Structure formats: structure tokens, C-alpha cells
DRENSE-222914 format. One line per 10 residues: number of its first residue (from 1); their letters; for each residue x, y, z of N, C-alpha, C. Coordinates in nm, 3 decimals. Example, Ala and Ser with C-alpha at 12.3 -4.5 7.8 and 13.67 -1.06 7.14 Angstrom:
BEGIN
1) AS) 1.319/-0.569/0.780/1.230/-0.450/0.780/1.320/-0.330/0.780 ~ 1.285/-0.225/0.708/1.367/-0.106/0.714/1.290/0.003/0.787
# end
This chain:
BEGIN
1) MMDELPELDM) -0.498/8.958/9.586/-0.363/8.960/9.535/-0.367/8.994/9.385 ~ -0.275/9.082/9.342/-0.272/9.123/9.202/-0.204/9.015/9.117 ~ -0.257/9.002/8.997/-0.192/8.912/8.903/-0.064/8.978/8.855 ~ 0.035/8.896/8.827/0.160/8.949/8.773/0.141/8.982/8.626 ~ 0.221/9.077/8.580/0.219/9.109/8.438/0.271/8.989/8.360 ~ 0.218/8.964/8.243/0.268/8.851/8.164/0.413/8.875/8.124 ~ 0.486/8.766/8.113/0.623/8.775/8.068/0.623/8.811/7.919 ~ 0.698/8.912/7.886/0.710/8.953/7.746/0.854/8.935/7.703 ~ 0.871/8.897/7.577/1.006/8.895/7.521/1.045/9.040/7.499 ~ 1.165/9.075/7.539/1.213/9.211/7.514/1.216/9.232/7.363
11) PQPLRTARLE) 1.172/9.350/7.321/1.174/9.375/7.176/1.317/9.372/7.123 ~ 1.332/9.311/7.010/1.463/9.302/6.947/1.493/9.432/6.874 ~ 1.616/9.479/6.879/1.652/9.599/6.804/1.633/9.577/6.654 ~ 1.613/9.686/6.585/1.605/9.686/6.439/1.727/9.761/6.387 ~ 1.785/9.712/6.278/1.899/9.780/6.220/1.869/9.817/6.077 ~ 1.906/9.938/6.042/1.900/9.981/5.903/2.044/10.009/5.861 ~ 2.063/10.064/5.745/2.199/10.094/5.699/2.268/10.194/5.791 ~ 2.190/10.287/5.851/2.254/10.394/5.930/2.201/10.408/6.072 ~ 2.104/10.326/6.111/2.041/10.340/6.243/2.026/10.207/6.313 ~ 2.026/10.215/6.444/1.976/10.104/6.525/1.859/10.159/6.604
21) LRPFTREELE) 1.746/10.092/6.594/1.629/10.125/6.674/1.624/10.020/6.784 ~ 1.632/10.067/6.909/1.635/9.974/7.022/1.550/10.031/7.135 ~ 1.512/9.944/7.230/1.433/9.994/7.343/1.509/10.098/7.425 ~ 1.433/10.188/7.486/1.491/10.281/7.582/1.545/10.205/7.702 ~ 1.656/10.251/7.760/1.696/10.201/7.890/1.617/10.280/7.994 ~ 1.612/10.231/8.115/1.542/10.303/8.223/1.607/10.440/8.243 ~ 1.741/10.445/8.242/1.814/10.572/8.261/1.778/10.672/8.152 ~ 1.772/10.626/8.027/1.736/10.715/7.915/1.594/10.766/7.930 ~ 1.503/10.677/7.964/1.363/10.714/7.979/1.347/10.820/8.088 ~ 1.413/10.801/8.202/1.404/10.899/8.310/1.468/11.031/8.271
31) AVADGRVLPH) 1.582/11.026/8.203/1.650/11.149/8.160/1.562/11.226/8.063 ~ 1.502/11.158/7.967/1.416/11.224/7.870/1.297/11.288/7.942 ~ 1.234/11.214/8.033/1.119/11.266/8.107/1.157/11.389/8.188 ~ 1.278/11.391/8.243/1.323/11.503/8.325/1.380/11.618/8.242 ~ 1.397/11.596/8.113/1.456/11.699/8.027/1.607/11.707/8.040 ~ 1.668/11.601/8.096/1.814/11.599/8.108/1.876/11.543/7.980 ~ 1.997/11.585/7.952/2.069/11.537/7.834/2.183/11.448/7.881 ~ 2.184/11.325/7.832/2.294/11.232/7.860/2.401/11.247/7.753 ~ 2.523/11.205/7.783/2.633/11.223/7.687/2.609/11.163/7.550 ~ 2.531/11.056/7.542/2.507/10.991/7.411/2.381/11.042/7.342
41) FGPGFPSAGD) 2.322/11.150/7.390/2.209/11.213/7.321/2.264/11.309/7.216 ~ 2.212/11.301/7.095/2.253/11.392/6.990/2.201/11.533/7.014 ~ 2.257/11.631/6.944/2.210/11.770/6.958/2.061/11.780/6.925 ~ 1.986/11.841/7.016/1.843/11.857/6.995/1.758/11.744/7.049 ~ 1.821/11.639/7.101/1.745/11.529/7.161/1.751/11.542/7.312 ~ 1.641/11.528/7.380/1.507/11.495/7.335/1.427/11.618/7.296 ~ 1.326/11.595/7.213/1.233/11.702/7.176/1.126/11.714/7.284 ~ 1.047/11.819/7.277/0.936/11.837/7.372/0.840/11.719/7.363 ~ 0.813/11.671/7.242/0.726/11.555/7.225/0.783/11.429/7.288 ~ 0.916/11.412/7.276/0.980/11.296/7.339/0.965/11.304/7.492
51) RDWARGAIEA) 0.982/11.424/7.547/0.968/11.442/7.692/0.826/11.410/7.737 ~ 0.727/11.460/7.663/0.588/11.430/7.699/0.561/11.280/7.694 ~ 0.610/11.214/7.589/0.589/11.070/7.577/0.655/10.997/7.694 ~ 0.779/11.033/7.727/0.851/10.964/7.835/0.782/10.983/7.970 ~ 0.732/11.102/7.996/0.658/11.125/8.121/0.535/11.035/8.127 ~ 0.463/11.026/8.017/0.346/10.938/8.013/0.383/10.793/8.030 ~ 0.494/10.751/7.970/0.537/10.612/7.984/0.572/10.580/8.130 ~ 0.638/10.672/8.197/0.673/10.649/8.337/0.547/10.647/8.422 ~ 0.455/10.738/8.398/0.330/10.739/8.473/0.251/10.611/8.454 ~ 0.263/10.551/8.337/0.194/10.425/8.308/0.268/10.304/8.364
61) GAHFATESPY) 0.383/10.325/8.424/0.460/10.217/8.482/0.580/10.175/8.400 ~ 0.595/10.229/8.282/0.709/10.208/8.192/0.722/10.066/8.140 ~ 0.652/9.969/8.199/0.663/9.831/8.153/0.631/9.820/8.004 ~ 0.515/9.872/7.967/0.475/9.862/7.827/0.570/9.940/7.737 ~ 0.611/10.057/7.784/0.690/10.147/7.699/0.831/10.098/7.674 ~ 0.881/10.009/7.756/1.020/9.965/7.739/1.034/9.815/7.715 ~ 0.931/9.736/7.743/0.946/9.591/7.735/0.848/9.523/7.642 ~ 0.773/9.597/7.568/0.674/9.540/7.478/0.726/9.543/7.335 ~ 0.684/9.446/7.254/0.722/9.454/7.112/0.657/9.575/7.043 ~ 0.559/9.636/7.109/0.491/9.752/7.053/0.539/9.880/7.120
71) SRFVGVELTS) 0.666/9.887/7.146/0.727/10.000/7.214/0.768/10.109/7.116 ~ 0.803/10.222/7.175/0.871/10.328/7.100/1.019/10.308/7.128 ~ 1.101/10.319/7.026/1.244/10.292/7.035/1.325/10.421/7.022 ~ 1.448/10.418/7.071/1.541/10.527/7.042/1.608/10.494/6.910 ~ 1.639/10.597/6.833/1.710/10.582/6.708/1.855/10.623/6.728 ~ 1.945/10.527/6.724/2.087/10.553/6.744/2.155/10.556/6.608 ~ 2.217/10.669/6.578/2.291/10.683/6.454/2.417/10.599/6.465 ~ 2.437/10.506/6.374/2.549/10.414/6.384/2.685/10.481/6.375 ~ 2.700/10.583/6.291/2.831/10.646/6.274/2.874/10.727/6.396 ~ 2.777/10.787/6.467/2.814/10.871/6.582/2.787/10.804/6.716
81) GKIVGTGGFT) 2.700/10.703/6.719/2.659/10.642/6.846/2.563/10.729/6.926 ~ 2.515/10.837/6.865/2.425/10.931/6.933/2.279/10.897/6.906 ~ 2.194/10.921/7.005/2.050/10.910/6.986/2.005/11.034/6.910 ~ 1.944/11.012/6.793/1.904/11.123/6.707/1.754/11.126/6.682 ~ 1.680/11.043/6.754/1.535/11.045/6.739/1.472/10.925/6.805 ~ 1.343/10.911/6.780/1.267/10.797/6.831/1.174/10.749/6.720 ~ 1.128/10.628/6.735/1.030/10.574/6.643/0.975/10.445/6.697 ~ 0.852/10.418/6.665/0.793/10.293/6.710/0.643/10.297/6.706 ~ 0.585/10.219/6.793/0.441/10.197/6.794/0.378/10.269/6.911 ~ 0.254/10.316/6.890/0.185/10.388/6.998/0.115/10.293/7.095
91) GPVMNGELEL) 0.102/10.168/7.058/0.035/10.072/7.144/0.019/9.940/7.071 ~ -0.055/9.847/7.130/-0.073/9.716/7.068/-0.166/9.722/6.948 ~ -0.177/9.611/6.879/-0.264/9.598/6.762/-0.409/9.623/6.806 ~ -0.474/9.714/6.735/-0.616/9.741/6.760/-0.690/9.737/6.626 ~ -0.794/9.657/6.620/-0.872/9.642/6.497/-0.783/9.606/6.378 ~ -0.681/9.525/6.403/-0.593/9.479/6.297/-0.490/9.581/6.251 ~ -0.478/9.696/6.323/-0.384/9.800/6.281/-0.288/9.836/6.394 ~ -0.171/9.881/6.353/-0.072/9.940/6.443/-0.051/10.084/6.401 ~ -0.038/10.171/6.500/-0.006/10.311/6.471/0.142/10.333/6.497 ~ 0.207/10.401/6.405/0.350/10.433/6.414/0.367/10.580/6.445
101) EGSVVEDRRH) 0.475/10.613/6.517/0.509/10.752/6.544/0.659/10.763/6.554 ~ 0.709/10.884/6.539/0.853/10.904/6.552/0.895/11.045/6.518 ~ 1.022/11.069/6.540/1.080/11.199/6.510/1.230/11.184/6.495 ~ 1.290/11.280/6.425/1.435/11.287/6.407/1.476/11.427/6.447 ~ 1.590/11.440/6.517/1.636/11.573/6.558/1.661/11.659/6.435 ~ 1.644/11.787/6.454/1.646/11.881/6.342/1.773/11.873/6.256 ~ 1.889/11.861/6.319/2.011/11.864/6.237/2.040/11.732/6.164 ~ 1.952/11.631/6.180/1.967/11.506/6.106/1.852/11.484/6.008 ~ 1.765/11.583/5.993/1.651/11.570/5.902/1.697/11.586/5.757 ~ 1.613/11.539/5.667/1.636/11.550/5.522/1.757/11.468/5.477
111) RGLASEALAA) 1.784/11.359/5.550/1.896/11.272/5.514/1.849/11.129/5.489 ~ 1.718/11.104/5.497/1.664/10.971/5.473/1.657/10.882/5.596 ~ 1.696/10.933/5.711/1.693/10.850/5.832/1.551/10.810/5.870 ~ 1.457/10.902/5.860/1.319/10.871/5.894/1.262/10.764/5.799 ~ 1.295/10.774/5.672/1.249/10.673/5.575/1.304/10.535/5.610 ~ 1.431/10.529/5.645/1.492/10.401/5.685/1.422/10.343/5.808 ~ 1.402/10.427/5.906/1.339/10.382/6.031/1.196/10.336/6.004 ~ 1.121/10.415/5.928/0.982/10.380/5.901/0.973/10.248/5.824 ~ 1.057/10.228/5.725/1.054/10.103/5.650/1.083/9.983/5.741 ~ 1.178/9.998/5.832/1.210/9.889/5.925/1.094/9.862/6.021
121) LVARAFEDPA) 1.030/9.969/6.068/0.916/9.951/6.159/0.797/9.888/6.088 ~ 0.772/9.926/5.965/0.664/9.865/5.887/0.692/9.715/5.869 ~ 0.815/9.681/5.833/0.850/9.540/5.816/0.829/9.463/5.948 ~ 0.870/9.523/6.060/0.850/9.460/6.190/0.700/9.443/6.218 ~ 0.620/9.544/6.189/0.477/9.538/6.215/0.415/9.421/6.139 ~ 0.453/9.403/6.013/0.392/9.300/5.931/0.445/9.160/5.960 ~ 0.542/9.148/6.050/0.582/9.015/6.097/0.470/8.952/6.180 ~ 0.384/9.036/6.237/0.273/8.989/6.320/0.153/8.962/6.228 ~ 0.106/8.838/6.216/-0.005/8.809/6.126/-0.135/8.879/6.166 ~ -0.146/8.927/6.289/-0.266/8.999/6.332/-0.270/9.140/6.276
131) VHAVHVSVPA) -0.159/9.188/6.223/-0.152/9.325/6.171/-0.191/9.324/6.023 ~ -0.301/9.392/5.993/-0.350/9.400/5.855/-0.312/9.533/5.790 ~ -0.274/9.631/5.874/-0.236/9.762/5.821/-0.162/9.840/5.928 ~ -0.089/9.941/5.885/-0.027/10.036/5.977/-0.074/10.176/5.938 ~ -0.072/10.265/6.035/-0.109/10.403/6.001/-0.025/10.501/6.081 ~ -0.018/10.623/6.026/0.062/10.732/6.082/-0.024/10.857/6.075 ~ -0.015/10.941/6.179/-0.086/11.069/6.180/0.015/11.183/6.169 ~ -0.022/11.285/6.093/0.062/11.403/6.070/-0.024/11.527/6.096 ~ 0.028/11.627/6.168/-0.051/11.749/6.191/-0.104/11.806/6.059 ~ -0.234/11.833/6.055/-0.299/11.875/5.930/-0.257/12.014/5.884
141) ESTEAEPARR) -0.244/12.107/5.972/-0.221/12.247/5.934/-0.074/12.290/5.945 ~ 0.018/12.195/5.947/0.158/12.228/5.968/0.238/12.218/5.839 ~ 0.301/12.327/5.800/0.388/12.322/5.683/0.516/12.245/5.716 ~ 0.554/12.238/5.844/0.672/12.161/5.884/0.652/12.012/5.861 ~ 0.525/11.968/5.853/0.496/11.826/5.833/0.498/11.785/5.687 ~ 0.516/11.879/5.596/0.513/11.848/5.454/0.616/11.742/5.413 ~ 0.742/11.748/5.462/0.836/11.639/5.427/0.787/11.502/5.473 ~ 0.722/11.497/5.589/0.669/11.369/5.638/0.559/11.318/5.545 ~ 0.473/11.406/5.501/0.366/11.367/5.408/0.426/11.308/5.278 ~ 0.525/11.377/5.223/0.588/11.329/5.101/0.654/11.192/5.122
151) MLLRLGFAQR) 0.721/11.176/5.238/0.787/11.050/5.267/0.683/10.937/5.276 ~ 0.572/10.962/5.345/0.470/10.859/5.360/0.414/10.817/5.224 ~ 0.385/10.913/5.140/0.333/10.881/5.007/0.436/10.805/4.925 ~ 0.563/10.844/4.934/0.671/10.776/4.861/0.686/10.631/4.907 ~ 0.657/10.604/5.036/0.670/10.468/5.089/0.542/10.386/5.071 ~ 0.444/10.440/4.999/0.326/10.362/4.967/0.204/10.386/5.054 ~ 0.213/10.475/5.151/0.098/10.508/5.235/-0.001/10.589/5.153 ~ -0.128/10.577/5.185/-0.233/10.657/5.121/-0.302/10.740/5.228 ~ -0.332/10.864/5.194/-0.403/10.949/5.289/-0.548/10.902/5.297 ~ -0.600/10.901/5.419/-0.742/10.869/5.436/-0.807/10.977/5.520
161) SSDGPEDSYH) -0.936/10.985/5.510/-1.008/11.094/5.577/-0.991/11.085/5.728 ~ -0.991/11.203/5.789/-0.973/11.213/5.934/-1.057/11.330/5.983 ~ -1.121/11.313/6.096/-1.204/11.419/6.153/-1.127/11.510/6.247 ~ -1.008/11.470/6.288/-0.934/11.545/6.389/-0.837/11.646/6.330 ~ -0.749/11.695/6.416/-0.651/11.797/6.373/-0.529/11.737/6.302 ~ -0.535/11.608/6.271/-0.424/11.542/6.205/-0.472/11.472/6.079 ~ -0.384/11.462/5.981/-0.410/11.383/5.862/-0.364/11.241/5.890 ~ -0.438/11.144/5.842/-0.406/11.003/5.865/-0.358/10.941/5.735 ~ -0.251/10.862/5.745/-0.194/10.790/5.632/-0.194/10.642/5.665 ~ -0.236/10.561/5.569/-0.265/10.420/5.591/-0.188/10.334/5.491
171) LPRP) -0.134/10.222/5.539/-0.064/10.128/5.451/-0.114/9.988/5.484 ~ -0.188/9.925/5.391/-0.235/9.788/5.416/-0.120/9.688/5.400 ~ -0.141/9.573/5.458/-0.042/9.463/5.444/-0.023/9.435/5.294 ~ 0.102/9.424/5.252/0.126/9.395/5.108/0.076/9.255/5.070
# end
């Protein structure tokens, strides 16, 4: 007989001045995986990366992806009620670190939404005493990633060496 999955507290939404980061609903997760657009999806959502992530989450059983405190969240713009991106954690704490990831739809970029979301996610990460640092990866050879690099540095992240196709940015617990 299989052991049951442990009971997890549903992750609590995070609010910034202009966003609510909350868990995906099952309907949203399935729509994103299928490439369907629901009425409350903003223009350009979901991205190809969001679709890939959602497919993987469903293949993994979706439990972790929607019910864990280390989930990826949808970013709902408060003024429009539209989902304009995603952000969250790639998995549980490993070696004292959490990895963050996210995206904002193209027509909402360069407005500070990603900075707001990242700051809220970092604060949430450091609520866990087991988290000693957070890190983010950015494609190394992409000029489109330059705004993300500047944002990470502005928020106190430091670049650290990486052997892969991505640059790694690290922020230790304050």
C-alpha cells in the first residue's frame, strides 16, 4: 500500500502594491499546459516557458506545483484582474538555498512588476529559517535578459560563477 502524501498547508498568496501572487488553480494549470487562453489571462499569457512548466507540473502530479509553499504562482495584476506572469520557487530548499524563477508578459514589462514580485518572493523565502540564500538564473548569451540582470543587481543579488548556459545570481540571507 502506498503512503499518502503529507498534508501541506496551501501556500498563502503574496500581495505587493500592484500584484497578487497566488497558487495556480487546476483549471489554470490545465489551460496553460494545453496552450488555451482563459478570459482572465492577460495579453501574451501564457508564454512558451509557462506552458512547458505547466506540462511538467501536470506530469509530476501537480500536487507539488499547486499545493506546496515552494510553488510557482500566477501574478495577477490588481488593477485589471488579469494574469500577467508567473513567479515562485523551482522546488524545495536544497543545501540551504531556494531557486526563484518567473516572467512577466511583454506588454507589462519595464513597469517594476517583476521587481515587486521578486522582493515579495525573497521575503517569503527568508521566512523559512532553513533558507540561507536564494538564487536566480538568467540566460548568459541573451540581450533580452539584460533588464533582469540589472534588476537583480539593484535588488542586492551578486553574480556568481556558473558552468552552464545561464548566469547565476545569489542573495544571502540579510
